[in-house]
N, C-alpha and C positions, 0 to 999 in steps of 0.2 A: 533431425540433426541434433546430436548431443554435443554439448560444448564441454571442454575440459573443466574440471573443478577449480583450477587455478585461474580461470578467466575472470577478469576484473568485474564484468557485469554480474556474473554468478555470485562473486564474493560480496558485491554491493547489495544485491537482492537478499542474500543471506543475512547480511548485517542489518538491513531494514527490518527483517523478521525478528532478529534477535533484539533489536532496540525496542520494537513494538511489544515484544513479550516482556522485556525488562521494565518498560514503562508501566505495565499492568501491576507491577509490584509496588509502585509508588502512587498511582492514581487509579481511581475506579475506571475500569475499562468502558463503562457505559458513557463516560464523558467524551471519549474519543473514538467511539465505534465506527469502524470502516470495514465492515465484513467483506465487502466486495474486493477491496484492495488487499486485505489479508489473504483472501482466497487466491487472487491472481499471483501474489508473491509466492504463496505456498506451492501453487501449481508450477510456477517458473522454476523454483529451486528443486522441486520433486522431479521435474522433467530432466534437469541436468544431473540429478542423482540416479536417474533411471528407475524411479520408484513410482509405481502406479498409485493413484489416489482415488479411493472410493468416495462416493457421495457423502457417506457418513463421516469419513475422516476429514473431508473438506469442510463440512459443517462444523466439526469440532475445531478445526484449525482457524475458523473465522472468529471464534470467541463469542459468537452470538448464540442466542437460544435456537434450538433446532428449527422451529417454524420460521423464524426470521432468516436464518441461514438458508433454508430452502427457498424462500422468496428471492433471496439474492442469487441463488443458483439459477432460478428461472429468469431473473433479469439479465444475468450474464449470458445465459443461453439465448435469450431474445436479442441481445445486442451482438450476438455471434462472436463472443469473446471466449466461450468455452463450448466444448462438445462432449457428448456423453456416449458411451458404448457399453455393451455387456462385457463383463469380466470373462476372460478366457478360461478361468478356473471354476467360476460359479455364476451361472446365468442369472441368479437373483441379485447379484451385486452390479451396480452401475459404476463404471470407471469414468472419472471426469478428467479431461485434458484441456490444455490451452488450445484455442484455435490458432491457425496460422496468422490471422489478423492480430490476435492478442499478443502472440509471440513477437511479431514485428513491432507492435506498439511498445511493448515492454523493453525490447532490445534497444529501440530508439530512445526511449525515456532514460534507461540506464546509461546508454552511451553518452547522451547529452549531459547527464549528471556527472559522469566521470570527466568529460571534456571541460566542464566548468569548474572542476575542482582545483584547488591549490593546496598541495599537501594532503592532509586528511580532511579538509574542509570542503565537502562536496557541495556543488551548487545545482539547484534544481530549476528547470524552466518553469516560469510562472504559469504559462498557458500552453497547452499542447497544440492549439489550433494556429499558433503563430511560430515562425522560425525562432529558434533559440538565439539569443545574442547576449553579450555580457551585461547590457543594461536591462535585460528582461529576466535575470537570474536572481534568486534569493539564496544566499549562502546558508547552510544548515545552522551555523553559529548565529547568524542574524535571525533565523526563524526562532531559535531557542530564546534569544534575547527579546524578540517581540512577544513571545509567549509569556516570558517572565514579567515583562512590563504590563501586559494585559492582565495577568493574574494579580499583580501588585495593585494595579489601579482599580480593578473591578471586583475581585473576590472579597467578600465580606461586606460590600456595599449593598444596601437594600436587604439586610437580613441574611446575608450569605449567598444571595442569588447573583448571577452575573447579568448585568444590564449594560448594553453598549449600543450607541447609535451608529448608523452607517457612517456619519461624519467622523466620529471618533475612530472607527475602524480604518477609514481612509487615511486619517492623519497618522495613525500608528504605522501604516505601511509605507509612508513617504520617507 
């Protein structure tokens, strides 16, 4: 099933990808590496754009080194979040697609993020294994504020390294 480009979930997924790409212009991507998430978002957007994604293209989209990206492809395959098939045009090329399970999970995640939004301030469920509720959401602006506080408090201490205890982490999230 292909969803229209103007669908809010598609637009939100596309915005996530754009923000993650823009973030790489400001911060070293190795600090925030989430190749699996980048792959899932790329596959979601590509599905709605009706664009086939080769294994090579997916690895590039992840922003990770090729060998690391291929490990994530294997992990996502083992988790039954992606499926692979031969290209219709070139049998040497593997096409990677979201599984129905991953599509349903992404649709649910993006829908919950949109439901929790107020204006342009999307809210994300904190844990996927529990039902979303207003008291279990973290607004994107709050996440940015928490991140800024974390950086201010921890970057530069201990010779530029980041050291933080689990108690400090918990207090920042309260």
